[in-house]
N, C-alpha and C positions, 0 to 999 in steps of 0.2 A: 449809842456807841456799846461796844462789847469789849470785855476785858479778855486778852489773849497773854498767854505765858508760853514762850517758845524758846527752844535752844537752837541757835544757828551757828553752824561751824564751830560748835562748842561754847559758844557764849550765849548766857541766859539774857532774854529780853522779856519785858512786861510792857504792855501797850493797851490803849484804849483804840479800838478801830472801829470803822463802819462795817456792819455786817456784809455789806456787799464788796468790800475791798478784796481784790484778787492777790493771792501769795506772792506773784511776780512783782505787783506794785508794792506791796509791803516791804519786800527785800530791797527793791531798788529806791523807792521814794521815802520810806520812813526810816530804813535801817542804814540807807546809803551803800549797800552792797550791789554794785553795778555789773558783777561778774555774770549775773544772769540776764540775759538780754531778753527785750520783748521782741519777739518776732511778728507773728502773724495775729495774736490775740483770739485765735480761733482754735488753738490746740492742733493745728495742721502741721506746723513745721518743726517742732521740737526743741527749738533753740533755748527755750526756758525750762528745760527739764532740770529737776533737782531731785535730791533723795528725801523723801519723807517716811521717817520711821523704817528705814530699810527698804523701801520701794521706790523706784524711779517713777515720778509724776510730771506732768506738764504743769507748772505753776501758773500758768495763765487759766487753767481750768480748775483751780482749787482756790477756794476762798481762804483768806488769812484765818478767820474764825475756825475752820476745819483743821488747822495746824496747831490749834490750842493743846497744849500739853505734849507736843510732838518735838522731836529732833529734826532738824532740816539740815541738809549738807548740800552746799552749793559748790560750784567748780572751785572756789577759793579754798574751800575746806578739804580738798583732796590730798594737798601737799602735806607731808609731816615733818614738822620742824623746818619748814622751808625748802624741804627736799622734795622734788618730783617724785610721784609714783611711777612704777614701770610703764603703766599706761601713758601718762602723760610724756615721759621720755620717748616712748615708742611713736607717738603723735608727732613730736618735733623730729625725731630721727628719720621718719619715713615720709616726711612732708605731708602729713594728714590734714593740712589746713592751707588755705590760700587767703581769703579775706578774714576768716577767724569767726565770723559771726555766728557759725553753727556749732563752732568748736565745744563750747561748753555744754550743750546739749548732747552732742555726740560723746563727749568723754563721759558724762554721767550715765547714758544709756549704756554705753560699753561697760562702764564699771558694773552696772547692775546686772548685765549679761554674764560677765566674768565671776560675779560672786555665785551665780547660779549654775553656770557652766564653765569651769575654769579651763577647759581644753575644747573650745568650740571649733567646729569645721567652718570653711568659708561661707557656706550656705547659711549656717546658723548665725554668723555674725550679720549677714545680710538681713535675714529675717528679723533679728533683733533690732537693727537700726532702721527699718523700714518706715517708722513713725518719725524720722528726724530727716529733714530736707537739707540739701547741700547744693547750692547752684554753681559752685566753682570747681569742685574737685574731680568730679566723676566717680567718687566713691572708691576707687581702687586702692588708693593710698590709705583711705581710713580704714578698710578692711585689713589691708596689710599691717597697719598699725596695731589693730585689735589682736590680730592672730600673734604678732611679735610679742605683744605684752602678755599674752598666754603662753608664750614659749612654743608655739606649735608652727613657727616658721623658721627658715634658715636666716642666717646673719645677712645684713645688708651686702649686696654685691654678690651673693652666692647665685648660682645659675638658676636655681629652682624658683618658680614663680608661685608664690603661695596663693595667689587668686585663681590659679587655675584648679580646676576640680574634674575628675574623670567623667567622661560621658559614659554612655552604655558600654557594655562589654564589646571590645575590639574597636571601639572607636578612638580616634587621637584626642588628647586633652585640648580644651578649648577655653579662651577666657569667657567667664561669665559676665554679662554686663548686669549692673544693678539699676533697676528701674529708677528714673529721676522723679 
């Protein structure tokens, strides 16, 4: 067993863990913080994305011992004093979820993007989220929500479509599909 000291969503924890224990299992099974889902266990889907000392990581590919001395933020740690962030509100208002399984990872990856690039273009959002899979939404509302949180889109109901990007000079705008 190895001793770890970690701060999760602002609360300090000290535990003895097996060196092979994954961070996602530490969060869920040891700490009871089930907001971070186990998706694929192979780091392909991104559902388990958390923030580790300011960086977005897939917690199924990080050992709990690697988080020793670090601050971890899960999706539950995003809200401030029980109030949703602009990103969380945008996901809700833009219907950027259906089953909700991918939502924690999408929110965490989008948060990481917006910290580094507060005014992303639609293609930058798509690129930032390409490591996170969603089998329900088709991604368009997720992209719209991230852009709305960044303040780069019109209000809901506005005639402009924030997921459209200009093609080459002289071509008409066309909706861009996000690869599944």
